[in-house]
N, C-alpha and C positions, 0 to 999 in steps of 0.2 A: 952869477948874474952881476952885471956891472952897470952903474948909473941908473938910468930910468928904464932900462930894458925889462920886459916882463916875461914871465914864464910862457911857454908855448900853450896854445889852446888845449884845455884838458879834454880828454876823450870822454865819450858818453859812458855812463855806468850801465852794467847789466841789470836788467829787471829780475825780480824773483822768479818769474816763469822761465826766463832764459837760463838762469842758474840751475833751476831744477832740471831743465832739459839736458844741460851739459853734464850734470851729475848722473843722470840716467844713462847717457851715452858712455860715460866713464865706467859705470857699473857693468854695462853690457860688453865691455872690452872692445870697443870700436878701434879700428886701426888708425892710430893717431899719426903714423908715419906717412900716410897718404898726403902728398903735397897739396892736393885739392880739397882735403877735408875741412880745414879751417876756413878757407875762402867760401866754400859752399855753405857752411854753417853761418858765417857772417852775413852772406846774402839772404839766407833764410830768415834771420832775425830782422834784417832791414826791410823785408817785404811784409812783415807782420803789421796788421792795422794799428797796433799800439805804438809803432815807431814812426807814424806819419809825420809827427811834428817834433820828434826827438832827434838828437844828434846821432848820426849813423855809427854803427859798430864797425870797427876796423878788423881786418883779418889778423893783424898782429896782436890785438887784444884777446881774440879767441885763443890764439896759439899760446900766449903768455898765461892765460887762465889755466889751461890744461897742464902746462909745465909746472906752474906753481902748485896746483892741486896734487900732481904726481909726487912732487918733492915733499909736500906735507904728509901724504900717505906713507911714503918711505920712512920719513922721520918718525911718524906715529908707530909704524910697525917695529922699527928698531928700538924705540923706547919701550914698547910693550914687551919685546923679547928680553931686554936687559933687566927689566924690573919684575919679570914673571916669577923668579925664584924668591923674591923678597915679599911678595904679596900673598898673604894667607887666604884661603877660601873663606867666604862669609858663612858663618855657622848657621845663620838664619835663612840662608838661601836667597838673600836679596841680591839683585844685580847691582854692580857698581855703576854709578852714573858716568856715561861717556863724556869725556872732556870736549867742550864745544870750542871750535876754532873761532877766535875773536879777530875781527878786522877793525882797523882804526883809521881815523882821518885826523889831520893836523892843520892848524891855521898858520899860514905863512905871515911873518911880520912885514914882508916886503909889499904885499898887496892886500892883506887881510882876507884872502880867499882860502877856502878849505880844500885840501888835496888828500887823496888816498895815500896812506902810509905803506910803503913797500917793506922797510926794515927799520928797526930801532938799532942804531949803531953803538951808542954809548949813553951813559947818564952821568950827571954831576949834581952835587948839592951846593947851593949858593950859601953865602954867609947869612942870608936872611932865613935860611931853612927851606927855601923853595927848591923843588927838584926840576931839573931840565933834562931833556933827552935830545940826542943827536938823531935827526930823522932823515931818511932817504925817501923822497917822494916817489910814488909809483909812476913810472914812465919818464923819470928824469935822472940825470947823471950826478956824480959826486960833487960837481961844481955848484949844484943847487941845494946841497945838504944845509940844514939849519939846526941851531939849538933852539928848542921850543919849551916853554913853561908847561909842565904836565897839567897843572890845575887849570890853567887858562886856555891852553891851546891844543889839547889832545883829548879825544873822546872816541867812543865806539862809532863805527861808520854809520852814517845816515842811510835810510832805506828808501829807494825809489818808490813812488806811488803807483798803484794800479788803478785803472778806471773805476773798478767797483769800490774803491776806498775813498772816493771824493768826499763822501759825507763825513769822514773823520776830520777834515780840515775845516776849522771854524775861525771866525774873526778873533784876533788876539793871539792866535797860535804863532809860535816861532818855528820857522821852516828853513830848510836849506834850498836856495833857489839858484837855478842855472841862468847866468846872464851872459849875453854876447854883446860886447860894446868895444869900440875902438880896436877892432881886429883881435880882441882877446875874448876868451870864453872861459868863465870860471864859476865856481859855486860860492855863494855868499849867504850868511845868515840874514834872514828877513822876517818881519812881522806881517801877518795877514791883516790888512786893514778892512777889506770888504770882500764878500763872496757873492757872486752872481750865479745862481743855480740855473742850469740849462738842461734840456733833454739830451740824452745820449743818442748817438747814432752809430753807424757801422765803424766809424773811426774811434769810437770810445767816448770818454768823458769830454763834454764841450763846455763845462763850467769855466767861468773866468774869475781869477783871483787878483785883487789889487794888493800888491805887496810893497812894503817900504824896507829898503836895504838898510841894515843896521850901521854899516861902516860909513855911508855917505848920505843917508836919509833921502835918497832919490826913490821915486815910486814908479811902478810899472805894472801893467796888466798882463798876466800870464795864464797859460793853461796848466792843467795838472801834470802833464808830461814833463814839465820843467821843475817840479817840486819833489823834494825828498823830506821825509819826516824823521824826527828823532826816535830812536828805539825805545 
């Protein structure tokens, strides 16, 4: 990035029901080589009532999700095979807890927005003792890589809200809010200032949340579909 140019608009995040559906398709062994498979699935997600006010899912996002998941499973299988001879059976018969795949987000120092992390490329320790990591943002090239302070700018990925979870958001909560402004669309930290509860309808939650963005103190009224909560 050069000068005042900003990152391209960030694509929408998959909701938990969408992720569960894709996991099910992966377990069922669906033919991922079908050129129409990813587009059909993206269209199916975008027609769902929960996405009426959310940013649409792109075919490339669906394709990339399955590619990344397949790579993870291959790595997991290879690691399991290489370590099988070193791990002794549990004498008490207890199952070993399966390692959970962690996903992260990082805050860019260029615009103070949070982006999903694709890869951690390297790390370094500063003279102050602080640790920084070189981050490749999901959906961006190497020209957008950044060194980011681990303590201040890296955390576990925030979770998109579902309509049935609106009651969990209360005044004073810190959330991650999707904002579209000046031809840019990004996720920013924000405080919930006020909650206006409304009856749900076929489109889902209709509650309105007044949020104040932490980075510039501006306020905006938004629906639940634009909010993510901290894990």
